[in-house]
C-alpha angles and dihedrals in degrees: 000000000000120000096238091056091055090047090051090054092050093054091051089050092050093047090050091053094046098048097074088047093051090049093051091051091049092050093049090051093050089049091050088049089055093051090053093049090048089053094052093050088048090054089048091051097052091046092048091050094047091047091051093049092047089052088056101257113151120258097257093050092047093049090046087053091053096043091056092063097036123095115266114286095018124152119225122190132175130198126181129207114185103303095342119098119196118193121188127189132186136179138179118230109199116216119242115284133225115041090000097054089117087078108098128234117254130213115210122202133194133177126196127190125199137172118238110252119233119247109251 
């Protein structure tokens, strides 16, 4: 058997062993990207809710505005203390299923604070 033929078989074997690892790393990176996107949407939801409450919207309308921009299944809550409005949002991001079910789910949180605006 020629040496180049043996080397060609070794490259094929190495590639066959590396592909599953490459796939696992890619799935992990995509999952991390989805966690980052959910965190950004959660921050936006808290900020939108606090802004709506500061403008004088009622609590239901403010929470609805925050829920519209939040990730699916997110919880948005509002508390007020004097002129200060505090909105908190949290959402759970599930890990990928199937062979990658060992990756845990992550809960992302955000909090936004705003001062109530004076009526003109």
